[in-house]
LUMROVEX-175103 format. One line per field, with one value per residue (C-alpha): residue number from 1; x, y, z; chain. Coordinates in steps of 0.05 Angstrom, whole numbers, plus 5000, padded with zeros to 4 digits. Example, Ala and Ser with C-alpha at 12.3 -4.5 7.8 and 13.67 -1.06 7.14 Angstrom:
! residues 2
pos	(1 | 2)
c1	(5246 | 5273)
c2	(4910 | 4979)
c3	(5156 | 5143)
unit	(A | A)
! end
This chain:
! residues 276
pos	(1 | 2 | 3 | 4 | 5 | 6 | 7 | 8 | 9 | 10 | 11 | 12 | 13 | 14 | 15 | 16 | 17 | 18 | 19 | 20 | 21 | 22 | 23 | 24 | 25 | 26 | 27 | 28 | 29 | 30 | 31 | 32 | 33 | 34 | 35 | 36 | 37 | 38 | 39 | 40 | 41 | 42 | 43 | 44 | 45 | 46 | 47 | 48 | 49 | 50 | 51 | 52 | 53 | 54 | 55 | 56 | 57 | 58 | 59 | 60 | 61 | 62 | 63 | 64 | 65 | 66 | 67 | 68 | 69 | 70 | 71 | 72 | 73 | 74 | 75 | 76 | 77 | 78 | 79 | 80 | 81 | 82 | 83 | 84 | 85 | 86 | 87 | 88 | 89 | 90 | 91 | 92 | 93 | 94 | 95 | 96 | 97 | 98 | 99 | 100 | 101 | 102 | 103 | 104 | 105 | 106 | 107 | 108 | 109 | 110 | 111 | 112 | 113 | 114 | 115 | 116 | 117 | 118 | 119 | 120 | 121 | 122 | 123 | 124 | 125 | 126 | 127 | 128 | 129 | 130 | 131 | 132 | 133 | 134 | 135 | 136 | 137 | 138 | 139 | 140 | 141 | 142 | 143 | 144 | 145 | 146 | 147 | 148 | 149 | 150 | 151 | 152 | 153 | 154 | 155 | 156 | 157 | 158 | 159 | 160 | 161 | 162 | 163 | 164 | 165 | 166 | 167 | 168 | 169 | 170 | 171 | 172 | 173 | 174 | 175 | 176 | 177 | 178 | 179 | 180 | 181 | 182 | 183 | 184 | 185 | 186 | 187 | 188 | 189 | 190 | 191 | 192 | 193 | 194 | 195 | 196 | 197 | 198 | 199 | 200 | 201 | 202 | 203 | 204 | 205 | 206 | 207 | 208 | 209 | 210 | 211 | 212 | 213 | 214 | 215 | 216 | 217 | 218 | 219 | 220 | 221 | 222 | 223 | 224 | 225 | 226 | 227 | 228 | 229 | 230 | 231 | 232 | 233 | 234 | 235 | 236 | 237 | 238 | 239 | 240 | 241 | 242 | 243 | 244 | 245 | 246 | 247 | 248 | 249 | 250 | 251 | 252 | 253 | 254 | 255 | 256 | 257 | 258 | 259 | 260 | 261 | 262 | 263 | 264 | 265 | 266 | 267 | 268 | 269 | 270 | 271 | 272 | 273 | 274 | 275 | 276)
c1	(8299 | 8266 | 8248 | 8303 | 8357 | 8333 | 8332 | 8402 | 8430 | 8403 | 8434 | 8491 | 8501 | 8492 | 8478 | 8502 | 8478 | 8537 | 8521 | 8490 | 8512 | 8586 | 8602 | 8572 | 8605 | 8679 | 8673 | 8671 | 8619 | 8640 | 8650 | 8652 | 8716 | 8698 | 8631 | 8665 | 8716 | 8662 | 8621 | 8684 | 8704 | 8635 | 8634 | 8584 | 8588 | 8576 | 8565 | 8563 | 8504 | 8494 | 8450 | 8510 | 8522 | 8580 | 8638 | 8667 | 8676 | 8751 | 8738 | 8692 | 8746 | 8797 | 8749 | 8736 | 8811 | 8820 | 8774 | 8814 | 8759 | 8787 | 8743 | 8752 | 8718 | 8673 | 8646 | 8617 | 8555 | 8534 | 8471 | 8512 | 8540 | 8474 | 8438 | 8490 | 8488 | 8413 | 8409 | 8459 | 8415 | 8354 | 8394 | 8422 | 8359 | 8298 | 8311 | 8322 | 8365 | 8438 | 8444 | 8480 | 8468 | 8463 | 8484 | 8467 | 8518 | 8591 | 8648 | 8618 | 8559 | 8597 | 8651 | 8599 | 8560 | 8623 | 8646 | 8580 | 8590 | 8549 | 8572 | 8562 | 8536 | 8522 | 8475 | 8401 | 8382 | 8428 | 8410 | 8372 | 8375 | 8378 | 8408 | 8408 | 8439 | 8473 | 8516 | 8550 | 8573 | 8512 | 8499 | 8436 | 8460 | 8466 | 8396 | 8370 | 8403 | 8379 | 8308 | 8309 | 8334 | 8276 | 8226 | 8253 | 8243 | 8304 | 8284 | 8290 | 8326 | 8347 | 8400 | 8362 | 8307 | 8339 | 8312 | 8371 | 8445 | 8476 | 8531 | 8566 | 8525 | 8460 | 8417 | 8431 | 8393 | 8402 | 8391 | 8317 | 8314 | 8349 | 8301 | 8243 | 8269 | 8278 | 8209 | 8177 | 8214 | 8204 | 8135 | 8163 | 8173 | 8239 | 8248 | 8290 | 8339 | 8368 | 8338 | 8281 | 8268 | 8277 | 8330 | 8383 | 8367 | 8365 | 8434 | 8460 | 8431 | 8460 | 8528 | 8526 | 8494 | 8444 | 8369 | 8330 | 8315 | 8390 | 8405 | 8401 | 8393 | 8421 | 8401 | 8390 | 8331 | 8266 | 8241 | 8301 | 8338 | 8283 | 8218 | 8245 | 8278 | 8217 | 8172 | 8228 | 8234 | 8300 | 8312 | 8318 | 8354 | 8343 | 8404 | 8397 | 8461 | 8430 | 8364 | 8306 | 8292 | 8270 | 8199 | 8203 | 8223 | 8173 | 8114 | 8130 | 8083 | 8113 | 8172 | 8241 | 8254 | 8300 | 8325 | 8397 | 8431 | 8493 | 8537 | 8569 | 8498 | 8480 | 8544 | 8531 | 8463 | 8494 | 8543 | 8486 | 8448 | 8510 | 8522 | 8452)
c2	(8167 | 8219 | 8288 | 8319 | 8273 | 8280 | 8356 | 8360 | 8314 | 8360 | 8422 | 8452 | 8515 | 8541 | 8611 | 8622 | 8679 | 8704 | 8729 | 8671 | 8619 | 8633 | 8672 | 8706 | 8773 | 8759 | 8684 | 8634 | 8580 | 8506 | 8472 | 8531 | 8515 | 8441 | 8458 | 8501 | 8447 | 8394 | 8436 | 8450 | 8377 | 8357 | 8409 | 8455 | 8530 | 8574 | 8646 | 8683 | 8732 | 8785 | 8846 | 8882 | 8941 | 8973 | 8934 | 8919 | 8846 | 8853 | 8877 | 8818 | 8771 | 8803 | 8795 | 8722 | 8709 | 8732 | 8674 | 8625 | 8622 | 8626 | 8656 | 8702 | 8770 | 8743 | 8691 | 8745 | 8786 | 8842 | 8882 | 8942 | 8906 | 8872 | 8940 | 8973 | 8914 | 8913 | 8988 | 8981 | 8926 | 8972 | 9024 | 8975 | 8933 | 8972 | 9043 | 9075 | 9138 | 9136 | 9195 | 9218 | 9182 | 9214 | 9162 | 9150 | 9097 | 9077 | 9058 | 8990 | 9023 | 9081 | 9036 | 8988 | 9044 | 9075 | 9006 | 8999 | 9066 | 9114 | 9184 | 9204 | 9272 | 9308 | 9357 | 9340 | 9380 | 9338 | 9268 | 9220 | 9165 | 9166 | 9100 | 9088 | 9035 | 9030 | 9089 | 9088 | 9160 | 9193 | 9267 | 9308 | 9345 | 9279 | 9259 | 9327 | 9324 | 9254 | 9273 | 9334 | 9293 | 9243 | 9300 | 9331 | 9267 | 9222 | 9149 | 9122 | 9054 | 9017 | 8965 | 8927 | 8936 | 8903 | 8945 | 8929 | 8914 | 8863 | 8887 | 8866 | 8920 | 8891 | 8908 | 8977 | 9017 | 8983 | 9004 | 8993 | 9045 | 9095 | 9079 | 9089 | 9158 | 9177 | 9149 | 9191 | 9254 | 9246 | 9214 | 9162 | 9087 | 9057 | 9000 | 8952 | 8901 | 8861 | 8798 | 8779 | 8818 | 8783 | 8830 | 8801 | 8729 | 8745 | 8776 | 8715 | 8666 | 8706 | 8706 | 8629 | 8620 | 8571 | 8564 | 8570 | 8496 | 8481 | 8526 | 8519 | 8580 | 8569 | 8619 | 8628 | 8678 | 8657 | 8727 | 8750 | 8688 | 8637 | 8674 | 8710 | 8647 | 8602 | 8641 | 8641 | 8565 | 8558 | 8500 | 8525 | 8503 | 8535 | 8533 | 8534 | 8574 | 8644 | 8679 | 8632 | 8572 | 8503 | 8521 | 8586 | 8546 | 8489 | 8536 | 8581 | 8580 | 8551 | 8522 | 8512 | 8447 | 8424 | 8446 | 8431 | 8440 | 8471 | 8468 | 8401 | 8372 | 8401 | 8375 | 8306 | 8306 | 8328 | 8270 | 8221 | 8248 | 8243 | 8170 | 8148)
c3	(6931 | 6975 | 6949 | 6992 | 6965 | 6893 | 6900 | 6930 | 6877 | 6823 | 6854 | 6812 | 6851 | 6922 | 6948 | 7019 | 7063 | 7103 | 7173 | 7211 | 7159 | 7145 | 7208 | 7268 | 7280 | 7273 | 7289 | 7231 | 7238 | 7233 | 7167 | 7119 | 7082 | 7081 | 7049 | 6996 | 6982 | 6974 | 6926 | 6885 | 6884 | 6858 | 6803 | 6837 | 6838 | 6898 | 6915 | 6981 | 6980 | 7033 | 7043 | 7073 | 7026 | 7063 | 7033 | 6964 | 6944 | 6956 | 7027 | 7040 | 7014 | 7062 | 7120 | 7103 | 7096 | 7167 | 7186 | 7142 | 7090 | 7019 | 6964 | 6905 | 6897 | 6841 | 6891 | 6936 | 6918 | 6966 | 6957 | 6936 | 6875 | 6861 | 6862 | 6816 | 6767 | 6768 | 6754 | 6698 | 6668 | 6670 | 6632 | 6581 | 6568 | 6592 | 6565 | 6633 | 6625 | 6645 | 6691 | 6754 | 6820 | 6889 | 6941 | 7013 | 7028 | 7038 | 6992 | 6976 | 6942 | 6912 | 6881 | 6853 | 6819 | 6789 | 6766 | 6729 | 6693 | 6736 | 6753 | 6825 | 6846 | 6911 | 6876 | 6888 | 6826 | 6780 | 6804 | 6759 | 6812 | 6888 | 6914 | 6989 | 7033 | 7100 | 7120 | 7188 | 7181 | 7152 | 7164 | 7165 | 7103 | 7064 | 7086 | 7065 | 6996 | 6981 | 7003 | 6958 | 6900 | 6908 | 6915 | 6851 | 6811 | 6822 | 6821 | 6892 | 6898 | 6961 | 6969 | 7022 | 7074 | 7135 | 7193 | 7238 | 7232 | 7280 | 7325 | 7389 | 7425 | 7397 | 7337 | 7309 | 7255 | 7188 | 7116 | 7123 | 7178 | 7133 | 7076 | 7124 | 7142 | 7069 | 7052 | 7107 | 7086 | 7011 | 7008 | 6959 | 6968 | 6945 | 6896 | 6937 | 6906 | 6964 | 6994 | 6998 | 6933 | 6867 | 6840 | 6886 | 6868 | 6794 | 6798 | 6836 | 6786 | 6728 | 6762 | 6768 | 6699 | 6730 | 6733 | 6797 | 6796 | 6796 | 6855 | 6930 | 6975 | 7045 | 7099 | 7173 | 7167 | 7137 | 7124 | 7083 | 7057 | 7046 | 7033 | 6972 | 6942 | 6944 | 6896 | 6844 | 6847 | 6883 | 6929 | 7000 | 7064 | 7131 | 7177 | 7253 | 7264 | 7264 | 7273 | 7256 | 7299 | 7277 | 7297 | 7256 | 7194 | 7206 | 7217 | 7158 | 7099 | 7057 | 7096 | 7067 | 7030 | 7086 | 7154 | 7174 | 7241 | 7209 | 7147 | 7165 | 7170 | 7102 | 7069 | 7099 | 7065 | 6999 | 7005 | 7016 | 6957 | 6912 | 6934 | 6914)
unit	(A | A | A | A | A | A | A | A | A | A | A | A | A | A | A | A | A | A | A | A | A | A | A | A | A | A | A | A | A | A | A | A | A | A | A | A | A | A | A | A | A | A | A | A | A | A | A | A | A | A | A | A | A | A | A | A | A | A | A | A | A | A | A | A | A | A | A | A | A | A | A | A | A | A | A | A | A | A | A | A | A | A | A | A | A | A | A | A | A | A | A | A | A | A | A | A | A | A | A | A | A | A | A | A | A | A | A | A | A | A | A | A | A | A | A | A | A | A | A | A | A | A | A | A | A | A | A | A | A | A | A | A | A | A | A | A | A | A | A | A | A | A | A | A | A | A | A | A | A | A | A | A | A | A | A | A | A | A | A | A | A | A | A | A | A | A | A | A | A | A | A | A | A | A | A | A | A | A | A | A | A | A | A | A | A | A | A | A | A | A | A | A | A | A | A | A | A | A | A | A | A | A | A | A | A | A | A | A | A | A | A | A | A | A | A | A | A | A | A | A | A | A | A | A | A | A | A | A | A | A | A | A | A | A | A | A | A | A | A | A | A | A | A | A | A | A | A | A | A | A | A | A | A | A | A | A | A | A | A | A | A | A | A | A | A | A | A | A | A | A | A | A | A | A | A | A)
! end
């Protein structure tokens, strides 16, 4: 049995990036529900993981349902929820103080923080933490208050460092661009949780209750999806349905464990591995 087949056969859970793997814009990609159904029928778990911090899990589920993709809220992990859960873990297990949070972000981030027991504040003098993510309606006053909070000692945490956000008009400023502005203004670098940083993967593995060696990360971007998973020991699959090309994956150091044309191709390989 080849290394690829042996690795796929050992996989007990799959992490799927969303944009470029599950859908592009508002268009679902081929074979998504079939992939989910096959994983479920073979006793494997799955989790959709996305750096998008604008939505709650329930909102992601509603969006997927519009594409005829059926998942539950606990099967979606956005960087907002991952960041809030990670921060709650630092408070519970690493003696970080539980204090108010000033937020640069949208409802997805605010709801996640409140769900994890954090009080939100708009007062830069009261904030223990400054947590920043994408905000499509940000104002200068919000930027000013978050900057002041960081300068006055609030710990600076970012949901993700994606420089751009895909849109039908083309790439728009993403969370990483907002973090860059706040970094320049405050003189402080954020601690970032979303892919490719380990905090996101650790939250995902904890959600599935699996080890890295039992888990496959499926993504269309080497720099965010694959590069962060490899050092943690996850199996990795690069899909050719989004940003990175076959050449990008093949010439990466190290490359993903396998490259698949699309989800139907990946599921076909899983089937072959299971039949060996």
